[in-house]
N, C-alpha and C positions, 0 to 999 in steps of 0.2 A: 875101472871105467872103459879101458880099450877093449877089453876080451869081450865087454858087455855091446860096446860099440861096432865090433869086427863084420857082424853079418849087414849092420846098414851102410858101412865102407863099402863092402863088397857088392851089395845090389846096389849102390849109387855107382858103384865103378862101372859094374856091368853094362849099366845104361847107358851110362857117358860113352864105353866104348862103342855100344853098337850104334850109338848117333854119331859119332867119331867117324865109324866106317861107311855110314849112309852118305854124311857131308864129304868124305874123300872121296866115293866113290863120282857123287855127283861133281865136283872139283875137278875130278879130271878129265870130263868132257872136253873139247876142243875150244868151246865156248867161252868157257869156265878159263881155261888155262891163258887164254887173251887176255882176260878181265887181269888176272895174277899178274900176268908180266906188267900191265899198266901200273899196279898199285905198287910192285916191287921198286920202279922206278922214281917212288916218290922219295925212297931216303933210306937209310938205317938210323939210329939209335942206339946211343949204350946202353948195355942192359943191366948197368948197377948206377946209380947216381945216389951220392952222400946224402943231398937234403932229405929225399923220400923215405930212404933208410932210415936217416933219422927219425923222421915223423911217426914211420911205425911204432920204432920202439918207445916212442913218447905215448901214442896209441893205446900200445899194451901194456905199458906200465899204470896211465890211469885207468885201463879196464879192469886191470886186477885190483888196483884199490878201491875203485866204484862198486864191485863186484864184493869186495870184504866187507865195504863199510854199510852196503844194502843186506848182506847177511849178518852184521850184527845189529842192525838198527832195525831192520822187518823179518828176519829169521830167512827159512828158506823162501820164502814169497819176495823178498828182496833182492835177494841174490838171482832167480828167476826175472824179475824185472830189471836189473841191473844187466841182463846178459840182454835181454830183450832190446834194450836201448845201445847197447855197446854193439848189437848185432847188425845196426845200421850203418855204423862204421866199418866194421870189420871183425868178421864170425870167427876168425880164429884167434884173435883176442880174446874174445868173450867165453870159447871153449876152454884156451887157455887157463883162464881165471876160474872157470868152476870146478874144472877138471882138479887146479891145485889146491882149492878150497875142500874141493872132496879127501883129495889125499892128506890133507892136515885133518881133516876129521871136522870142520866146520859146517858141513854142509854133509847130506848123503850120496852116496853115488847116484839114486833114482833125482834127486833135486839137480843135480850136476846133469843127468842124460836128458831132462827136460829142458833145461835151461839152454843146452847145446841147441836142442832142434828148436826152441824158441829162436835163440840167435840166428838159424840157420834161415829161419822162418822170413825175417824182418830183414835179413841181408838179402834174400832173394828179391822181396816186395823192390827193397832200394833200389837194387839193381835193375827191375822191371822197368821201374818208375823210371829211370836214368837213359835206358833204353828208348822207351817211347819217346823222350826230353831232349835227346840228343841228337836220336837216329830217326826220329819219325814215326809213325803209323805201321809203316810194312816191314821195317826193322825191328820194333818192337813188340812185333806181333811174332815174328821169326823166333827172335830172342828169347821170348817169354815161351814159347812153344819148346825150345830146347831146354831149357831149364826146369820146367815146372816138373817136366815125368822125373828126372832125378831128384828134384828137390821131394816131391812126391813120395815116390819111391824110399830114401832114406828117411823120410818123418813117418813114415810107415812101420818100417823096422825100428825104429826108435820107440814107438807105441808099443810094438811088441815087446822089443825089450823091458820095456816099463812095467809087464804085465809080470 
């Protein structure tokens, strides 16, 4: 599965690198530097917190079990559906779940690739909705513009891998 996803990862990474370069150039302008200094004065937080990490482990466990249940009850379509629903919470858990199922022979690699792509799409939608909700229209539009292109590139590369 990793070998078939490598071109999608590479394409997405190239787009994100280009976007990062453009954002960095824009951020190094004098007016952006002043705004960043003001943002830094807010303070720093710990990079690791126990309870959120424990919550992520719980999500991963539930998603793997849910994907397995979906595959057992509804076949390949159930694994894709479970992955889509899990993608709203965490795309990593969804992809891990279907990759585990593919490695165990429960679903095909093709199904796992499709399920991973669907999980990526649902996670992108949920992030964009949250961006509009939490940050307002202007922030939501900027955020959606930044995540839409790499998501589209990765999705197209996954569709090519499925052929």
